[in-house]
C-alpha positions, 0 to 999 in steps of 0.5 A: 500499499502506498503511503500517503502524500500532504496535499503541500498547501501548507498555509491552510495546514497551518491555518486548520493546525493552528484552529486545532490547538485552540479548540483543543487548548479550551477543552479541558477548562469545559471538561474540569467544569462537565466532570463535577456532574457526570462520569467520565464515561458519559462524557465521552459517550455523550461526545462521541453519539452527538458526533456521529449523529452530527457527521452522519447528517452532513456525509448524508446531505451532501451525498458521501456515504457511497464512499465506504463501499468496497473497502479492502481487509486493510482499509478496515483494521486501520479503522478498527486501530484508528477507533480503538485509538481515539477512544483510549485517548478521549477516556485516558485524558479525561481520567488523568484530567480528574487528577490534575489540573487543565493546564496541567493536563495539556501538558501532559498529554503534548507526548501526543502529537511530539508521538506524531511527528516521530511517527510522521518520520518513519512511518510517513518517511517525512524529511525534516531540517537540522532546525527542525530538529533543534525546534523538537528539542526545545520543545522537549525541554520547555515540556520538562521544565514546565512539568518539574515545576508544576509536579513540585507544587501539586499538593497530592504528588501520587495523584499527580503521578497517577495522572502522568501515567493515564497521560501517557497512555492517552498520548500513545493511543493518540497518536497510533490512532492519528497515523492510522487515520493519516494513511487513510485518507488515501480512501477515505475522507477526513469525515467519513473515518471519523464517522465511522471511529464515532459510531464505533466509539457510541455502541462500546462506550454505551453500557458503561455510560448512564444517559440517565444522569444528563437530564439533571444538569444545572445550565453550566454544567450542560453549556460545558457538556456542549461545547466539549461535544462541538469541540469534537466535530470542529477539532477533529475535522480541522485536525484531519484537514490539516494532515491532509495538507501538510505533514505529520511532523510539522502539523504535531510541532503546531500542536505542542504550543496546546499548553501554553494556549490553556494556560492563557485561556485558564488565566483569562477565565480565572480573572473574569470568573474566579469562583469558576476556574481555578487559577494555574501557578505560574512560576519561572519555570513555567513561563520559560518552559511555555516560552521554549515549547513556542520557539520549538514549535515556530522551528519546527513547523516553519523551518524547510527541510533542503531538497535532496539532489535532483529535486 
């Protein structure tokens, strides 16, 4: 099977990657609110069900459901890998978020785009420039600086360590999903791939969910849950389109800025509504780590590798 190649429309890919980062940066704040009223399984099941219904309606309206005909065995296996990977990511992330703060969660989950970027090089043979390698190094250094200070400030170190383990599992499964989806783009449209994943996840998670608890939500909790549901559709729609037009290694580097964006969102909301959002601990290592991540992301995503001789 031939490997997927990006379309080369890098400006569109960059814009979509930035949009994805913005959606994911705001997500943990809404999820933290939803977790005060619902369990992780019900939240995840509702998000997948909502996304499945909306995506099915969109594809049916556009007459694009016929693309599922004649799928080969390899494509079915890749769809299974993508579905299992995304389900594992959603549950691992939400369980990990219950053990830490939104900014910490977004920091730890950045293992995912880094693994995805590495996978883009190893699996899809994407080329990297020396400056991009320097950028990846800066991202790793920034994340380590950030996490060192956050762990030292944690009120419950054991709980924080469990959150790290859950986020690590979520990162690995997400990278598997993303790489499988990138290859599937040769045969299916991005929304068609996501529809299969959403439907499979909604069915598999139903036995673990408690739908009856949705009826007793307060106004704030209901709005938070709805935002999480819409976020699923828009964030993953933008991400799927981004990797169609741009290299996985570059998209992954842009997504590494998500923790910094979460800090901005969280800090702004804590000023506007201090009773609802707990302000994050922003020491010098946290700020310095965020700056390193931004600089590293710029290097890794925007620098171009040197052309091959004769190309």
